[in-house]
C-alpha positions as CSV (number, residue, x, y, z in Angstrom):
1,M,41.4,117.8,58.6
2,A,42.9,116.2,62.0
3,R,40.7,114.2,64.2
4,T,40.1,115.4,67.3
5,W,41.0,113.1,70.6
6,D,37.8,112.5,72.4
7,A,38.5,111.2,76.3
8,G,34.6,110.3,76.4
9,E,35.7,107.5,73.4
10,A,38.8,106.4,75.3
11,V,36.8,105.8,78.7
12,A,34.3,104.0,76.6
13,A,36.4,101.8,74.8
14,P,36.8,98.0,76.0
15,L,39.7,97.6,78.1
16,L,43.0,95.4,77.6
17,P,42.8,92.0,79.7
18,R,42.1,93.5,83.2
19,V,43.6,90.7,84.9
20,R,47.6,89.5,84.1
21,Q,48.0,86.9,81.3
22,V,51.1,86.4,83.0
23,P,51.1,85.2,86.6
24,A,52.8,87.7,89.0
25,P,56.0,86.6,90.5
26,A,55.5,84.0,93.2
27,T,57.2,85.8,96.1
28,Q,54.8,89.0,94.8
29,W,52.2,87.1,95.1
30,H,52.7,85.5,98.6
31,D,53.5,89.1,100.0
32,A,49.8,89.9,99.0
33,D,48.1,87.2,100.1
34,S,50.0,87.3,103.3
35,F,49.0,90.9,103.6
36,W,45.0,90.2,102.8
37,S,45.1,87.1,104.7
38,G,45.6,89.5,108.0
39,L,43.1,91.8,107.0
40,E,40.3,90.0,108.6
41,L,40.0,88.2,112.2
42,G,40.0,84.6,113.0
43,P,40.9,81.9,111.1
44,P,41.6,81.8,107.3
45,R,38.6,81.6,105.1
46,A,37.8,78.1,103.7
47,T,39.5,77.3,100.6
48,G,37.9,79.0,97.5
49,T,35.9,81.5,99.2
50,R,38.2,84.2,98.7
51,V,41.5,83.2,96.2
52,V,43.7,86.0,95.6
53,L,44.8,85.9,91.7
54,D,47.5,88.6,91.4
55,G,48.6,91.2,93.9
56,Y,51.3,93.7,95.3
57,A,52.2,94.5,98.3
58,G,54.7,97.2,99.1
59,E,55.6,99.5,102.0
60,R,52.6,101.8,101.4
61,L,50.8,100.3,98.1
62,R,48.6,97.1,98.6
63,M,46.5,96.1,96.3
64,A,45.1,92.0,95.1
65,T,42.8,90.9,92.6
66,F,40.4,88.6,94.0
67,R,37.9,85.9,92.9
68,H,35.0,85.6,95.2
69,A,32.8,83.0,96.0
70,P,29.8,84.1,97.9
71,H,30.3,85.4,101.4
72,V,29.5,88.1,103.4
73,L,32.3,90.6,104.8
74,S,31.4,93.0,107.8
75,S,33.0,95.6,110.4
76,E,32.9,93.1,112.8
77,G,35.2,91.0,111.2
78,I,38.1,93.4,110.2
79,A,41.0,93.3,112.6
80,P,41.9,96.3,114.5
81,A,45.0,97.2,112.8
82,H,43.2,97.7,109.4
83,R,40.4,99.8,110.9
84,G,42.3,103.2,109.7
85,A,42.1,102.2,106.4
86,A,39.6,102.1,103.3
87,L,39.1,99.5,100.6
88,L,38.5,101.1,96.7
89,S,37.3,98.3,94.6
90,L,36.4,98.0,90.8
91,Q,34.0,95.0,90.0
92,L,35.1,93.3,87.2
93,E,32.9,90.3,87.0
94,G,29.5,89.5,88.9
95,N,27.9,91.7,91.6
96,A,28.1,92.8,95.3
97,T,25.7,94.5,97.7
98,V,27.2,97.3,100.3
99,E,25.8,99.1,103.0
100,Q,27.3,101.8,105.0
101,Y,26.5,104.9,106.6
102,G,22.6,104.3,106.2
103,R,22.7,103.4,102.3
104,R,22.5,100.0,100.4
105,S,23.9,100.1,97.0
106,R,24.0,97.3,94.6
107,I,27.8,97.2,92.6
108,A,27.5,95.8,89.3
109,Q,30.0,95.1,86.6
110,D,32.6,97.6,85.9
111,D,31.6,100.1,88.9
112,F,33.6,101.2,91.5
113,C,32.9,101.3,95.4
114,L,34.4,102.5,98.4
115,V,34.3,101.1,102.1
116,D,35.5,103.1,104.9
117,L,36.9,100.3,107.3
118,S,37.0,102.7,110.0
119,R,32.8,102.5,110.2
120,P,30.3,99.6,110.5
121,F,29.5,98.3,106.9
122,R,28.6,95.3,105.5
123,L,29.6,93.5,102.2
124,E,27.8,90.8,100.6
125,F,29.6,89.1,97.6
126,G,28.2,86.8,94.8
127,A,30.3,85.0,92.4
128,S,32.7,87.7,91.1
129,T,36.2,89.1,90.2
130,V,37.2,92.2,92.1
131,Q,40.4,94.5,92.3
132,T,41.0,96.0,95.3
133,I,43.4,98.8,96.5
134,Y,44.0,99.6,100.1
135,L,43.9,103.0,101.2
136,P,45.0,104.5,104.6
137,L,42.3,107.2,105.6
138,A,45.3,109.3,106.3
139,A,46.3,109.3,102.3
140,L,42.4,109.9,101.4
141,R,41.1,112.4,103.9
142,E,42.9,115.4,102.0
143,A,41.3,114.6,98.7
144,V,38.0,112.9,99.7
145,P,37.3,114.5,103.3
146,Q,33.7,114.1,103.4
147,M,33.9,110.1,103.5
148,A,30.0,109.6,104.3
149,M,29.3,110.8,101.0
150,A,31.7,109.2,99.1
151,S,31.3,105.4,100.6
152,A,28.9,102.6,99.7
153,I,28.2,104.4,96.4
154,G,28.3,102.6,93.2
155,L,30.5,104.5,90.8
156,P,29.7,103.3,87.2
157,G,33.2,103.0,85.2
158,H,31.5,104.6,82.2
159,R,30.9,107.3,83.4
160,G,32.9,110.8,82.6
161,P,36.0,110.7,85.3
162,V,35.0,107.6,86.5
163,G,36.9,106.1,83.3
164,Y,40.1,107.8,83.9
165,L,40.2,106.0,87.4
166,R,39.3,102.7,85.6
167,V,42.0,103.0,83.1
168,L,44.5,103.9,85.8
169,F,43.6,100.7,88.1
170,R,43.9,98.5,85.0
171,E,47.5,100.1,84.1
172,I,48.6,99.5,87.8
173,F,47.1,96.2,87.8
174,Y,48.2,94.7,84.6
175,R,52.0,96.7,85.2
176,A,52.0,95.4,88.9
177,S,55.0,93.0,88.5
178,D,57.1,96.3,87.2
179,L,56.4,98.6,90.2
180,T,59.2,99.8,92.4
181,E,58.4,101.1,95.7
182,A,58.9,104.9,94.6
183,V,56.7,104.5,91.8
184,A,54.2,102.4,94.0
185,S,54.4,105.1,96.8
186,R,53.5,107.9,94.0
187,L,50.6,106.1,92.5
188,L,49.2,105.6,96.3
189,D,49.3,109.6,96.4
190,A,48.0,109.6,92.9
191,I,44.6,107.4,93.6
192,P,42.7,109.6,96.0
193,H,42.6,112.4,93.6
194,M,41.8,110.4,91.0
195,L,38.7,109.0,93.1
196,A,37.9,112.5,93.9
197,A,37.6,113.6,90.4
198,A,35.5,110.5,89.9
199,L,32.8,111.6,93.2
200,E,32.1,114.5,91.0
201,T,29.9,112.8,88.7
202,T,27.6,111.2,92.0
203,D,24.3,112.6,92.5
204,P,24.3,115.2,95.5
205,A,20.7,114.2,95.8
206,R,21.9,110.8,97.4
207,L,22.7,113.1,100.5
208,S,22.1,116.6,100.4
209,A,24.9,118.9,102.1
210,T,22.7,120.1,105.1
211,Q,22.4,116.5,105.8
212,L,25.9,115.7,105.3
213,R,26.8,118.3,107.8
214,L,23.9,117.1,110.4
215,H,25.0,113.7,110.1
216,Y,28.8,114.3,110.9
217,K,27.9,116.8,113.7
218,Q,26.0,114.2,115.4
219,Q,29.0,111.9,115.1
220,A,31.2,114.2,116.7
221,R,29.1,115.1,119.5
222,R,28.5,111.3,120.0
223,F,32.5,110.4,120.0
224,A,33.2,113.4,122.1
225,R,30.5,112.3,124.7
226,E,31.6,108.7,124.7
227,H,35.2,110.3,125.6
228,L,34.3,113.0,127.8
229,D,36.1,111.3,130.8
230,D,39.3,111.4,128.6
231,P,41.9,113.9,129.5
232,E,43.5,113.5,125.8
233,L,40.0,114.3,124.0
234,C,40.7,117.1,121.9
235,A,39.6,118.3,118.3
236,E,42.4,115.9,116.7
237,M,41.3,112.8,118.3
238,I,37.5,113.7,117.4
239,A,38.5,114.0,114.1
240,R,40.5,111.0,113.8
241,G,37.8,109.1,115.7
242,I,35.2,110.2,113.1
243,G,37.3,110.1,109.9
244,L,37.2,113.5,109.2
245,S,40.3,116.0,108.5
246,M,40.6,118.6,111.2
247,S,40.1,121.4,108.8
248,Y,36.6,120.0,107.8
249,L,35.9,119.3,111.4
250,F,36.7,123.3,112.4
251,E,34.6,124.0,109.4
252,L,32.0,121.9,110.1
253,F,31.3,123.8,113.4
254,S,32.1,127.3,111.9
255,D,28.4,128.1,112.1
256,E,27.6,127.3,115.8
257,D,27.5,129.7,118.3
258,L,30.1,127.5,120.6
259,T,33.3,125.9,118.9
260,L,33.3,122.3,119.2
261,M,36.0,122.0,122.1
262,R,33.9,124.5,124.1
263,W,30.7,122.5,123.6
264,V,32.7,119.6,124.9
265,R,33.8,122.0,128.0
266,G,30.1,122.7,128.7
267,E,29.6,119.0,128.7
268,R,32.0,118.2,130.9
269,L,31.1,121.1,133.2
270,A,27.3,120.0,133.1
271,R,28.3,116.5,134.5
272,C,30.3,118.0,137.1
273,K,27.3,120.4,138.3
274,R,25.2,117.1,138.5
275,E,27.6,115.1,140.6
276,L,28.3,117.6,143.1
277,A,24.6,118.0,143.6
278,D,23.8,114.6,144.0
279,P,23.9,113.5,147.9
280,A,25.1,110.1,147.0
281,L,28.2,111.6,145.5
282,R,28.9,113.6,148.7
283,H,31.7,111.6,149.7
284,R,33.8,112.1,146.2
285,G,35.8,115.4,146.6
286,V,35.8,118.0,144.0
287,S,38.6,117.3,142.9
288,Q,37.8,113.5,141.8
289,I,34.9,114.6,140.2
290,A,36.5,117.2,138.1
291,Y,39.5,114.8,137.5
292,G,36.7,112.1,136.4
293,W,35.0,114.0,133.8
294,G,38.4,114.8,131.9
295,F,39.4,118.3,133.7
296,G,43.5,118.2,134.3
297,D,44.0,121.3,135.8
298,M,41.6,122.3,138.8
299,T,42.4,126.3,138.5
300,H,40.9,125.6,135.2
301,F,38.0,123.9,136.4
302,S,37.0,126.3,139.4
303,R,37.4,129.4,136.7
304,S,35.5,127.5,134.0
305,F,32.6,126.4,136.7
306,R,32.3,129.9,138.0
307,D,31.9,131.3,134.7
308,A,29.2,128.9,133.8
309,Y,27.4,128.8,137.3
310,G,28.4,132.1,139.1
311,A,29.7,130.1,142.1
312,S,32.6,128.1,143.2
313,P,32.4,124.1,142.6
314,R,32.4,123.7,146.5
315,S,29.9,126.7,147.1
316,F,27.7,125.4,144.4
317,R,27.9,121.8,146.3
318,Q,27.1,123.2,149.7
319,A,24.5,125.1,148.6
320,A,23.0,122.2,146.6
321,L,23.5,119.8,149.5
322,A,21.7,122.1,151.9
323,Y,18.8,122.3,149.5
324,S,18.3,118.7,149.0
325,R,18.8,118.2,153.1
326,S,15.9,120.7,153.6
327,I,14.0,119.0,150.9
328,A,14.4,115.4,152.8
329,R,13.2,117.0,155.9
330,I,10.2,118.9,154.6
331,T,9.2,115.1,152.7
332,A,10.0,113.6,156.3
333,G,7.8,115.7,158.1
334,H,4.6,115.3,155.3
335,T,5.4,111.7,155.6
336,G,4.7,111.6,159.8
337,E,1.8,114.3,159.6
338,E,0.0,111.2,157.5
């Protein structure tokens, strides 16, 4: 009787050597070393802190096998040009600790870990050997839209679909010297989907769906408040700023009474209202205040203001300032009587 092939046995089987026995070509190693050296701000690390053993750096796919001495890498040390990416790593030897999105996880041998370089993080390495692939967020978000749930979690390499990702890593790194740009580009597109399958093994209790939605909504609103004065603020800018896809951002606010951008307009109007009523700002024109809070069209601003507060911006300002003057006179009268 024919024996059925068991995927679980393949996943649990010992791996072939995971670091190449034959060194990569010198030019290939140099390209990889140059790319990874530019990841961090400041001067190169002290010799021996982090050594590139092998790697590949093409137009889209960038990866390396590192030997780490104990050190810490944090978001403050990442060059701005690389803050639109994530690092997916397989811990070959030793261990590490990662902190991100309010979580702290220990990464043991044979664990995978994803770190989002666009958000604050802290990685503490022990003496270890690690294989890392650099993933642009644009390539990652389609398959893994919920980065807060995927980052800073140790994915054991022996567990179900994670094992398939481990085998893919083994083959990509082992055959790095054979890669062509076309093949490398296809592999980069495939890795996020393999990671998405691996993430199916994570414990949903780590962050419930309700908690995750709340976390993302808070992030979206915080980002929007910080950029209300930017006339270019839009849903796409917010999604990009907090590391979400546009479709997931829209779905996130689908259970709210107001869409995200209607909420943004309300926040801008509230700030304009406050400044129009402030006697200390009476010398600032209505248009200056409106433009200062991101409105680019005065007709649209006036119409929106009237819809929200029942009066034009000028009428509201006149009434608010007149009320302030009357209150000031009454207060001054009482002070004089005393």
